[in-house]
C-alpha positions as CSV (number, residue, x, y, z in Angstrom):
1,X,83.8,94.2,118.8
2,X,83.2,93.1,115.2
3,X,85.7,90.4,114.0
4,X,85.4,91.5,110.4
5,X,86.5,95.1,110.9
6,X,88.2,96.4,107.7
7,X,90.6,98.5,109.8
8,X,92.4,95.7,111.5
9,X,94.1,93.8,108.8
10,X,93.7,93.8,105.1
11,X,95.4,91.4,102.6
12,X,98.1,93.0,100.5
13,X,97.1,93.7,97.0
14,X,99.7,93.9,94.3
15,X,99.8,97.2,92.5
16,X,98.4,97.4,89.0
17,X,100.6,97.5,85.9
18,X,99.6,101.1,85.2
19,X,100.6,102.2,88.7
20,X,104.0,100.4,88.5
21,X,104.5,102.1,85.1
22,X,103.6,105.5,86.6
23,X,106.1,105.0,89.5
24,X,108.8,104.0,87.0
25,X,108.0,107.1,84.9
26,X,108.2,109.3,88.0
27,X,111.5,107.7,88.9
28,X,112.9,108.5,85.5
29,X,111.5,112.0,85.6
30,X,113.2,112.5,88.9
31,X,116.5,111.5,87.4
32,X,116.0,114.0,84.5
33,X,115.1,116.8,87.0
34,X,118.2,116.0,89.1
35,X,120.5,116.1,86.1
36,X,119.0,119.4,84.9
37,X,119.3,120.8,88.3
38,X,122.9,119.8,88.6
39,X,123.6,121.6,85.3
40,X,121.5,124.8,86.2
41,X,122.5,125.4,89.8
42,X,126.2,126.4,89.1
43,X,125.2,128.6,86.1
44,X,123.4,131.3,87.9
45,X,124.5,130.8,91.5
46,X,121.7,132.0,93.7
47,X,118.9,131.9,91.1
48,X,120.0,128.6,89.6
49,X,120.1,126.9,92.9
50,X,116.7,128.1,93.9
51,X,115.3,127.2,90.5
52,X,116.8,123.7,90.8
53,X,115.4,123.1,94.3
54,X,112.0,124.6,93.3
55,X,111.8,122.2,90.3
56,X,112.6,119.3,92.6
57,X,110.0,120.3,95.1
58,X,107.4,120.7,92.5
59,X,108.2,117.3,91.0
60,X,108.2,115.4,94.3
61,X,105.1,117.1,95.7
62,X,103.3,116.9,92.4
63,X,104.1,113.2,92.1
64,X,102.8,112.5,95.6
65,X,99.6,114.4,94.9
66,X,99.1,112.9,91.4
67,X,99.4,109.3,92.6
68,X,97.6,110.1,95.8
69,X,100.2,108.3,97.8
70,X,103.6,109.0,99.3
71,X,105.1,106.3,97.1
72,X,104.9,108.6,94.1
73,X,106.9,111.3,95.8
74,X,109.4,108.7,97.0
75,X,109.8,107.4,93.5
76,X,110.5,110.8,92.1
77,X,112.8,111.7,95.0
78,X,114.6,108.3,94.5
79,X,115.3,109.1,90.9
80,X,116.6,112.6,91.8
81,X,118.9,111.2,94.4
82,X,120.3,108.4,92.3
83,X,121.0,110.8,89.4
84,X,122.7,113.4,91.7
85,X,124.7,110.8,93.6
86,X,126.0,109.3,90.3
87,X,126.9,112.8,89.0
88,X,129.0,113.5,92.1
89,X,131.4,110.8,91.3
90,X,134.5,111.9,89.5
91,X,135.7,110.0,86.4
92,X,139.2,108.4,86.1
93,X,140.2,111.2,83.7
94,X,139.6,113.7,86.5
95,X,136.4,115.2,85.1
96,X,133.7,116.1,87.5
97,X,130.4,117.9,87.5
98,X,130.1,119.3,91.0
99,X,132.8,121.7,92.2
100,X,133.7,121.7,95.9
101,X,131.8,124.9,96.6
102,X,128.9,126.0,98.9
103,X,126.4,126.0,96.0
104,X,127.1,122.3,95.3
105,X,126.7,121.3,98.9
106,X,123.6,123.4,99.3
107,X,122.1,121.7,96.2
108,X,123.0,118.2,97.5
109,X,121.9,118.6,101.1
110,X,119.1,121.0,100.4
111,X,117.8,118.7,97.7
112,X,117.7,115.8,100.1
113,X,115.9,117.9,102.7
114,X,113.4,119.2,100.1
115,X,112.7,115.6,98.8
116,X,112.0,114.3,102.3
117,X,109.7,117.2,103.2
118,X,107.7,117.1,100.0
119,X,107.5,113.3,100.0
120,X,106.0,113.3,103.5
121,X,103.5,116.0,102.6
122,X,101.8,113.6,100.2
123,X,98.6,112.0,101.3
124,X,98.9,108.8,103.2
125,X,97.0,105.6,102.5
126,X,93.5,105.6,103.9
127,X,91.4,102.5,104.4
128,X,88.4,102.1,102.1
129,X,84.9,102.5,103.4
130,X,82.9,105.1,105.2
131,X,84.6,107.9,107.1
132,X,84.6,107.3,110.8
133,X,83.3,109.9,113.2
134,X,83.4,109.8,117.0
135,X,80.0,110.0,118.7
136,X,79.5,112.2,121.7
């Protein structure tokens, strides 16, 4: 067996500044989509909920495909989840954004499920080098 096989262990390389900026931008875009979805979903109940979840799915899957890694999808989903969780908290004055209805719970739980599914559909990290084929 070759001791210098590139598949066994590779040193960790820090991400480039552009990649970190892209992930931060996707995180912020996820927060914007989460806030917009929270405002749209109660407006037109079945259609608004589907529109909000479709927007989130498009963002998370698109981010994973754009960055060619699951980390892009996780960054966008993390921004969405942070924004939605912060919007669920009620204020001391008694104001709140999410009512205790089925639409809000479907948006929260369905959005988390959509984020997990779309983030895992993104391409995984592949080692550099020639593609390996099994010989017969």
